[in-house]
C-alpha angles and dihedrals in degrees: 000000000000110000093227089059093045118118090206096052095041118028097023093044092049093051092043094052094042095039110191095024093121092044089054090052091050091047089054088053091056101264121145113236119204118192123215133182109192143045090246094071107104100234092185091070092051091049091045089056090059091251130127114244108218122189111226109225132196124222120231090197095055116081113232105243117138092033092060090058089064107028127056113255090236090067113107108280091228092058090042090054093049090049093044092055090048092052089049090056099253090132101034090130091071118109093197148344136232117203122182133209093257102130139350092263091060097037098048094041096052092090090050091053092050099047096038098048126052099223113158090220133032132165135184113213111208105213116191116237097212125068109222137114096271089052091059090050091051094044093049088058090049091052091049090053090051089050092050097047094046090046090053090049095052092040100242135079118258105231130209088244092056091049091048090053091048090051088055092051094047092046088054088052090053091049090053092047088052089051089054090053090052089068088065093065093078119090106257094025118244091227124040123233090245092053095049091046090054094046093051092044092051090046090059090059096055136073107269092247091056092043089053091052091047092050089050090053092049092047090052091049091051092050088057097046110124094201140007119264086222137065124224113280142135110322109230135194121202114213122189146070127306118344102176097157119066098217096104092047091048090050091053094046093045086062091058101263126118122228100217104159143021145180095208131143091240091040131048095337091063104022104051116041112096130216112231113257120223127031124053107350093208090054088051092051093045091055094041097052099035102038107022101044100080104212129158090236090068119084121208115189115241101206094178093058090219112148097208093047089048091051091049092049092050101037105022090116088065091056092044094054092041089058097039094052097032094234121194095201145348135230113213102206118189130172119233111264092019095136100181093056095031093058090050097053096097092048092046090050089051090052093050089051091050092055094039097241114148110232141187120208116212125181109193147169120244094255143091089235092090096051093106093055092045092049092058094050095042092049091053091049093050091049089051095054097037 
């Protein structure tokens, strides 16, 4: 397909480079835009309120300056970057923010977000850290409070029917994201890692109905591709938290490898798990976000005290995607001061060893300044598994 007619190289690229452009247009049309920073924010409630959920991104090319005057430097660099851009006015079009209890950096910085930024609406979503029956009861109450406060802000109640309809729309979005990932199973993949990263990132800045249409256009384009944009090379998985800039993926692919799978917050961790349709919609959301989003902050009791079973319960998604996408190796990429992922590194390494997947552990800052160091280590890893 001619590049100038390509949805990925035109529309997606435009929205990726000018992130928030569509949200600004919608704001000018009278839409309410609610920012969010983590996979634990229940987007269905925002959509059901008639608002546009907009994922707040950081920027690895933008030095953190104003943000460091207000947040401690030991806060996760990703959160500091998101906050820094907000303080600098990058996201002034937002009408509100929703921040969950996902990690200490988010929890402890919520008050800083609220008193430093003049958002008309803000809400802290208290996510339980333990998966058990009482946690679902508690979380359902938390979700109901979020529904009530957001409903009061927009001036209309958010009904169960509206949430059920939003669940349907977001599940459709997840089906389409899964269809995009399917194009990575070919060797070489039909879609590059850089392209998919941009498509998913752009999708998180649009109303779900528009994201669904965009994903449909991209899927149709990929079906009609005559040849892959990539050549055969080592098939790599990226494992870690939020990777909302494509520089690392580009670095890996520029060295001849193909990023074919991930277990990232803005990848499979966020994009694939469904909420159950039918029944009580708040029950469905409580189970989806607490039990189906596999995050290190969530504790699942291992009653059998069996290490291998515990590793499989916690990291089985890694093994699943490694098999599904026939990966040759994985890069475990963790930001400095990211405690939830940092504490899990030894256990994740043990799991990789148990399934015989070569892996490279990288701890990094949220900046392009370390690209040279990363390149050396990644090149050596790729040579090792080639």
